[in-house]
C-alpha positions as CSV (number, residue, x, y, z in Angstrom):
1,M,15.7,-62.5,-2.9
2,A,13.9,-63.5,0.4
3,A,11.2,-61.2,1.6
4,F,12.2,-58.7,4.4
5,T,9.9,-59.4,7.4
6,H,11.6,-57.3,10.1
7,T,10.0,-54.2,11.7
8,V,11.4,-50.8,10.7
9,A,11.1,-47.6,12.7
10,I,11.3,-44.2,11.0
11,T,11.7,-40.7,12.4
12,A,11.0,-37.3,10.9
13,L,7.3,-37.4,10.1
14,N,6.9,-33.6,9.8
15,A,5.4,-33.7,6.3
16,T,4.9,-30.0,5.8
17,D,6.0,-27.6,3.0
18,N,9.5,-28.3,4.2
19,P,9.0,-32.1,4.8
20,G,11.1,-34.5,6.7
21,P,12.2,-37.7,5.1
22,G,10.2,-40.0,7.2
23,V,7.0,-40.3,5.2
24,A,9.0,-40.8,2.0
25,V,11.1,-43.5,3.6
26,A,8.0,-45.4,4.8
27,R,6.3,-45.0,1.3
28,A,9.5,-46.4,-0.4
29,L,9.3,-49.5,1.9
30,R,5.5,-50.0,1.5
31,A,5.8,-49.8,-2.3
32,D,8.4,-52.7,-2.5
33,P,6.8,-56.2,-2.8
34,D,9.9,-57.6,-1.0
35,F,9.0,-55.7,2.1
36,Q,6.6,-57.6,4.3
37,G,7.5,-56.3,7.7
38,R,5.8,-53.7,9.9
39,I,6.6,-50.0,9.9
40,L,6.6,-47.9,13.1
41,G,6.4,-44.0,13.0
42,L,8.5,-42.1,15.6
43,A,7.5,-38.4,15.9
44,Y,8.4,-35.6,18.2
45,D,5.1,-33.7,17.9
46,A,1.5,-34.9,18.1
47,F,0.6,-32.9,15.1
48,D,3.2,-34.2,12.7
49,P,1.0,-35.1,9.6
50,G,2.9,-38.3,8.8
51,L,1.4,-39.8,12.0
52,F,-2.1,-39.9,10.3
53,T,-1.2,-41.0,6.8
54,Q,-3.6,-43.8,5.9
55,G,-2.2,-47.3,5.7
56,L,1.4,-46.2,6.2
57,F,2.3,-47.0,9.7
58,D,1.3,-50.1,11.9
59,A,2.0,-48.0,15.1
60,C,3.3,-44.7,16.0
61,Y,5.1,-43.3,19.1
62,I,6.1,-39.9,20.4
63,L,9.8,-39.6,21.2
64,P,11.2,-37.2,23.8
65,Y,13.1,-34.2,22.3
66,A,16.9,-34.6,22.0
67,T,17.4,-32.0,24.8
68,S,16.0,-34.6,27.3
69,G,19.2,-36.5,26.9
70,R,20.4,-39.8,25.3
71,Q,19.2,-42.1,28.1
72,T,15.7,-40.7,28.1
73,T,15.5,-41.5,24.3
74,F,16.9,-44.9,24.7
75,D,14.5,-45.7,27.5
76,R,11.6,-44.8,25.1
77,L,13.0,-46.9,22.3
78,A,13.4,-49.7,24.8
79,Y,9.7,-49.3,25.6
80,V,8.8,-49.4,21.9
81,A,10.9,-52.6,21.5
82,Q,9.2,-54.2,24.4
83,Q,5.7,-53.5,22.8
84,M,6.5,-54.2,19.2
85,G,9.6,-56.5,19.2
86,P,13.1,-55.7,17.9
87,F,13.3,-53.3,15.0
88,V,15.6,-51.5,12.6
89,L,15.8,-47.7,13.3
90,I,16.2,-45.4,10.4
91,P,16.8,-41.9,11.9
92,N,16.1,-39.1,9.4
93,L,17.0,-35.9,11.2
94,D,20.6,-34.4,11.5
95,L,20.1,-33.3,15.1
96,E,19.2,-36.7,16.4
97,L,22.1,-38.6,14.8
98,P,24.7,-37.7,17.5
99,A,22.7,-39.6,20.1
100,F,22.9,-42.7,18.0
101,I,26.3,-42.6,16.4
102,G,28.7,-44.9,18.2
103,Q,26.0,-46.5,20.3
104,E,25.4,-49.6,18.2
105,A,26.1,-52.0,21.1
106,A,23.8,-50.1,23.5
107,L,21.0,-50.0,20.9
108,G,21.5,-53.6,20.1
109,A,21.0,-54.5,23.8
110,I,17.5,-53.0,23.7
111,G,16.6,-54.6,20.4
112,V,17.4,-51.7,18.0
113,S,19.6,-52.2,14.8
114,V,21.0,-49.3,12.9
115,L,23.3,-48.5,10.0
116,L,25.2,-45.3,10.8
117,P,28.5,-43.5,10.0
118,D,31.1,-43.1,12.6
119,K,31.6,-39.8,14.4
120,A,34.7,-38.8,12.4
121,A,32.7,-39.1,9.1
122,F,29.7,-37.3,10.5
123,D,31.8,-34.5,11.8
124,G,33.8,-34.3,8.6
125,R,30.8,-33.4,6.4
126,A,29.4,-30.7,8.6
127,K,28.8,-27.4,6.9
128,A,31.4,-25.5,9.0
129,V,34.2,-27.8,7.8
130,L,32.9,-28.8,4.4
131,H,35.6,-26.6,2.7
132,T,38.3,-28.9,4.1
133,L,37.1,-31.6,1.8
134,S,38.5,-29.5,-1.2
135,A,42.0,-30.2,-0.1
136,G,43.7,-32.1,-2.9
137,G,41.5,-30.5,-5.5
138,D,39.3,-33.6,-6.3
139,I,36.2,-32.4,-4.4
140,P,35.4,-28.8,-5.5
141,V,33.7,-26.8,-2.8
142,P,32.6,-23.1,-3.2
143,R,34.7,-20.6,-1.1
144,S,33.1,-20.2,2.3
145,R,33.7,-18.5,5.6
146,V,32.5,-19.5,9.1
147,V,31.1,-16.5,11.0
148,V,29.9,-15.9,14.5
149,E,29.1,-12.2,14.3
150,T,27.9,-9.6,11.7
151,D,31.2,-7.8,11.3
152,A,32.8,-11.0,10.0
153,L,29.8,-11.5,7.8
154,A,30.4,-8.0,6.2
155,D,33.9,-9.1,5.5
156,A,32.8,-12.3,3.9
157,F,30.3,-10.4,1.8
158,K,33.1,-8.2,0.4
159,E,35.4,-11.2,-0.1
160,L,33.0,-13.7,-1.6
161,G,30.9,-11.2,-3.6
162,S,27.2,-11.0,-4.3
163,P,25.0,-12.9,-4.3
164,L,26.0,-14.7,-1.1
165,V,24.5,-17.8,0.4
166,V,24.0,-17.7,4.2
167,K,23.5,-21.1,5.8
168,G,22.5,-22.3,9.2
169,A,24.7,-24.8,11.0
170,Y,22.2,-27.6,10.7
171,Y,19.4,-26.4,8.3
172,G,18.4,-23.4,6.2
173,A,20.0,-21.4,3.5
174,Q,19.2,-18.1,1.8
175,V,20.6,-16.4,-1.2
176,C,21.3,-12.7,-0.3
177,H,21.9,-10.0,-2.8
178,S,22.8,-7.2,-0.3
179,L,24.6,-7.0,3.0
180,D,21.4,-6.0,4.9
181,E,19.7,-9.1,3.5
182,A,22.6,-11.2,4.6
183,I,22.6,-9.8,8.1
184,G,18.9,-10.5,8.3
185,A,19.4,-14.1,7.2
186,F,22.3,-14.3,9.8
187,H,20.0,-13.4,12.7
188,K,17.1,-15.5,11.5
189,L,19.2,-18.7,11.1
190,A,21.2,-18.0,14.3
191,S,18.1,-17.6,16.4
192,K,16.7,-20.9,15.1
193,W,19.7,-23.2,14.8
194,G,22.5,-21.3,16.7
195,L,26.0,-20.5,15.7
196,P,28.2,-20.6,13.6
197,I,26.7,-19.4,10.4
198,I,28.3,-20.3,7.1
199,A,28.8,-17.7,4.3
200,Q,29.2,-19.4,1.0
201,E,30.1,-18.2,-2.5
202,F,27.1,-18.5,-4.8
203,V,27.6,-20.8,-7.9
204,E,25.4,-20.5,-10.9
205,G,23.9,-23.6,-12.4
206,D,21.5,-26.5,-12.1
207,E,20.7,-28.2,-8.8
208,V,21.6,-31.8,-9.0
209,V,21.4,-34.0,-5.9
210,V,22.5,-37.6,-5.3
211,C,20.9,-39.9,-2.7
212,A,23.5,-42.7,-1.9
213,V,24.4,-45.4,0.6
214,G,27.9,-46.1,1.6
215,D,29.3,-49.4,3.0
216,G,31.6,-47.8,5.6
217,R,34.7,-48.8,3.8
218,G,34.7,-46.1,1.1
219,G,32.5,-48.0,-1.3
220,L,29.2,-47.0,-2.9
221,V,26.4,-49.5,-2.3
222,G,23.8,-47.7,-4.5
223,A,22.7,-44.3,-5.6
224,V,20.1,-42.3,-7.5
225,T,20.7,-38.9,-9.1
226,M,17.9,-36.3,-9.2
227,K,17.7,-33.0,-11.0
228,K,15.4,-30.4,-9.5
229,L,12.8,-29.2,-11.8
230,M,10.9,-26.9,-9.5
231,I,12.2,-25.1,-6.3
232,T,10.1,-23.4,-3.7
233,D,10.9,-20.0,-2.2
234,I,12.8,-21.6,0.7
235,G,14.9,-23.6,-1.7
236,K,13.3,-27.0,-1.5
237,G,12.7,-29.2,-4.5
238,W,9.0,-29.4,-5.3
239,A,9.5,-31.4,-8.4
240,G,12.4,-33.5,-9.8
241,V,13.5,-36.2,-12.2
242,S,15.8,-39.1,-11.9
243,V,18.8,-38.6,-14.3
244,K,21.9,-40.4,-15.3
245,D,24.9,-38.1,-14.7
246,P,28.3,-39.8,-14.5
247,G,30.0,-36.6,-13.2
248,A,27.6,-36.4,-10.2
249,L,28.1,-40.0,-9.4
250,D,31.8,-39.8,-9.8
251,L,32.0,-37.0,-7.3
252,T,29.7,-38.8,-4.9
253,R,32.1,-41.8,-5.0
254,R,35.0,-39.6,-4.1
255,I,33.1,-38.2,-1.1
256,L,32.2,-41.6,0.2
257,R,35.8,-42.7,-0.3
258,R,37.2,-39.6,1.6
259,L,34.7,-40.0,4.5
260,S,34.4,-43.8,4.6
261,W,30.7,-43.1,4.9
262,K,28.4,-45.8,6.2
263,G,24.7,-45.6,5.6
264,P,22.5,-43.2,3.8
265,L,23.4,-39.6,2.7
266,E,22.4,-36.9,0.3
267,V,25.0,-34.9,-1.8
268,E,23.8,-31.5,-3.0
269,L,25.6,-30.3,-6.1
270,R,25.6,-27.3,-8.4
271,K,26.3,-28.1,-12.1
272,E,27.7,-25.2,-14.1
273,A,27.0,-24.7,-17.8
274,D,30.4,-26.3,-18.6
275,D,29.5,-29.5,-16.6
276,R,31.7,-28.6,-13.7
277,F,30.4,-29.7,-10.3
278,H,30.6,-27.9,-7.0
279,L,29.7,-29.6,-3.7
280,L,27.3,-27.4,-1.7
281,E,26.2,-29.7,1.2
282,I,26.3,-33.2,2.5
283,N,23.2,-34.3,4.4
284,P,23.9,-37.3,6.7
285,R,20.5,-39.1,6.1
286,F,17.8,-39.8,3.5
287,P,16.3,-36.8,1.7
288,A,12.6,-36.0,1.6
289,W,12.5,-37.1,-2.0
290,V,13.8,-40.6,-1.3
291,D,10.7,-42.3,-2.6
292,L,11.8,-41.5,-6.0
293,C,14.7,-44.0,-5.5
294,Q,12.3,-46.9,-5.4
295,A,10.3,-45.5,-8.3
296,A,13.6,-45.4,-10.2
297,G,14.2,-49.2,-9.4
298,C,16.8,-48.7,-6.6
299,N,15.1,-48.9,-3.3
300,L,17.7,-47.5,-1.0
301,P,15.5,-47.4,2.2
302,L,15.0,-51.2,1.9
303,G,18.7,-51.7,1.2
304,V,19.6,-49.9,4.3
305,A,17.1,-51.9,6.4
306,R,18.6,-55.1,5.0
307,M,22.2,-54.0,5.8
308,A,21.3,-53.0,9.3
309,M,20.1,-56.7,9.8
310,G,23.4,-58.0,8.2
311,Q,21.8,-58.9,4.9
312,A,22.9,-58.0,1.3
313,P,21.1,-54.9,0.1
314,D,19.9,-56.4,-3.2
315,L,19.5,-53.1,-5.0
316,G,18.5,-52.9,-8.6
317,P,20.0,-50.5,-11.1
318,D,18.4,-47.0,-11.2
319,V,16.7,-45.8,-14.3
320,A,16.3,-42.2,-15.6
321,G,13.1,-40.5,-16.4
322,K,11.1,-41.1,-13.2
323,A,9.8,-37.9,-11.8
324,F,7.9,-36.6,-8.7
325,V,5.7,-33.6,-8.0
326,R,4.8,-32.8,-4.5
327,I,1.2,-31.9,-3.4
328,S,-0.5,-30.6,-0.3
329,I,-3.6,-32.4,0.9
330,D,-5.9,-32.3,3.8
331,Q,-6.0,-35.5,5.8
332,M,-9.2,-36.6,7.5
333,I,-8.7,-38.2,10.8
334,D,-10.7,-39.3,13.8
335,I,-10.2,-36.9,16.7
336,Q,-9.7,-39.9,18.9
337,D,-6.5,-40.7,17.0
338,L,-5.1,-37.3,17.7
339,A,-6.2,-37.5,21.4
340,S,-4.5,-40.9,21.7
341,I,-1.1,-39.7,20.4
342,A,-1.3,-36.5,22.4
343,T,-2.1,-38.1,25.7
344,T,-0.7,-41.6,25.7
345,G,2.1,-40.9,23.2
346,E,1.2,-43.8,20.9
347,I,-1.3,-44.8,18.3
348,H,-2.0,-48.2,16.7
349,A,-3.6,-49.1,13.4
350,S,-7.1,-50.5,13.6
351,P,-7.9,-53.9,11.9
352,K,-9.6,-51.8,9.2
353,G,-6.3,-50.1,8.3
354,S,-7.3,-46.6,9.4
355,A,-4.8,-44.1,10.8
356,P,-2.0,-44.2,11.3
């Protein structure tokens, strides 16, 4: 297939112990010989480690926080397009998506192309309403309760049993073995992400996740399934392996069909010993392990970039047995690069290919 020569801009460069997907999306693009475009990094903090990853980004820019309003964000994106030319935007944070969904025409007018679900699909996979997908019985979801105060949480603890999974409205989850622990998790998550809080029945089993791309008409464009091999104390996968699991893929197809999902998403599943699956979460963007997809032969980030430009995704079949193990490293940078991003809000790669 023809080389992809367009510019792609990527958000979520916070590559910490709880990494955003941005660096992995950029790595997946860089690793593909068909990708011959430029990559722009879009960050919200001058200390986001992804800004300084050697040889990854051609230029990086600071974006205003979502609380600044949609127009402020669009003005900044228009500035980036004026500087770097039109680009495909791949947003990778749940909280930034509402500003872009339904705004394809406005974004196109400033030179930005996107591939996003509609508002009904985005709202339909939210944690607070996830249980509604179980209607009809073809998408099993653990019992859950939406709570806004601790008395209701105590009732949920009695009803759903111990351990109980307490989840934030956008991010964060904690398995709690006592009511006191659950109340502590409630306050911690509410203070960070706001209300409501979701109390979900705990399901024993393996954690299996699917990264997929939907066509917006209920169809599956491509997918890679990963089994977590090592999980951190905050529940993040630190190692995993690509697997072939027809049950996980079948459930993902049903979800895409129910939501008519367009663009990337991550489906988090729990697989019991008897091979039954339960849907735990649907994340409306690429996961932080998405680089495994290109390693497994199915480069979903490049497929999304092509689709945003009206091209066929050209995705190969995924293979099992490709694994990843995360590491933490110290990145050496020039203080002038940090000063540039902190004061001017942008940084450009040098001819030598140094940071970003």
